[in-house]
C-alpha positions, 0 to 999 in steps of 0.5 A: 500499499502506498500514500497511507500513513499515520502509525494507527492507520498502518497498524490496523491495516497490519493486523488485519492483514497478519491476522484476518487474510489467508497467507497473513502476509504482512503489508509493505507500506511505502511513500514517495520519500524522495527529498526528505519526509517531514523535514524537506530538503532541495530537490534531488538536483539541487543536492547534486550540486553540492558534491557532498555526498556525506550531506546527501547521505544524511538527508536521507538518513534524516526521511528515513528516521522521519518515515518510519515513524509515521509508519513507512517502511519503503521509499520509492526513492533515489530517482538515478537516471541521468538526462541531458535533455533539459526538455525533459521535466523530471530532470529535477527529480534526479541528479543531473547529466554526469555518470560519476556524480549520479553513481556516488549520489545513488549509493549515499542515498541508498546507505541513508535510506536503508542504513546498515541492517533494515531490520532497524525500525529506523531503516526503509528498504529503497527503490532506485528508478526507473530502470532503466534509461528513463532521462534519455527519451528521445527529445525529453518527451516523457514515456518516449523511446530510448533508442542507444547502442550497447556502449553508451547504455553501459558507459554513461547511462548504467553505472548510477543503476549499479551503483545503486544495486551494488550498495544494497538497494532492496528493490528496483523500479521499471521505466515508462519508456521502451528500450531499443523497441522493446518497453522496460516493463516487459523487457526480460534482456533489462529485467532478467538478464542484466538486472538479475543474472549479470548484476545478481541483484536479489531483490524484487522489482516493481513497476511504475504506476500503471506502466503494465496497463500502458504496455497495451498502448505500446501494442503488446496486446491486451491486459492479460497479455501484457501482465503476463508479458511483464511477469515472465520478463522478471516483475514481481509487483504490478503498481496500481494497474490490477493486471497481476490481480485480475488477469494471471489466474486466468493464463 
């Protein structure tokens, strides 16, 4: 569940899940804690201008302490997309255009949110986004196609995601764009071959908001078909779209 806060509400929902549901699986409570929670910090692009990794890590640590006190345990951050086109409106959410700087910030944010032990009450799981190449969409148009050589991809755009994975990020969020013709949310090379096999990622993959449903607009089929494509590509959780929930029993 996301955007559901306060200890009282979260405890009540958790008790229902653990005590009254069939499988008794606890709920993960997440939110876009992206540049502070109660204490608001500068936007990520502004923070990146400090080049101060300890300060940036501290902002994530403070956000985690405040958010977990409110019952949250999962943040949809950091956004580590490299972007070099100022026409892309979401450039403000990332750390800019420099690959090295973006990689260092990715590590700092993961360490700030997750600390050294996710079982501690004041640490929260990070979610690296948006995997992958979201900031390189053509003409700065959100959700657009990304057409890129492997050389440029591995050297300039993938390192911040890899740095976040190496720092221990617990989850990864898919991006809306396609990559060389294959939408990221249904891209088995991206989610399985690269993320899990090459990089050894052991956490879980969640889509961005209704990204599975938007595979229909990419021309990949109806909701049942695109849900199966996404699951088989290596996606574990369908955010909001309900394709996994309502169609996969029919497969």
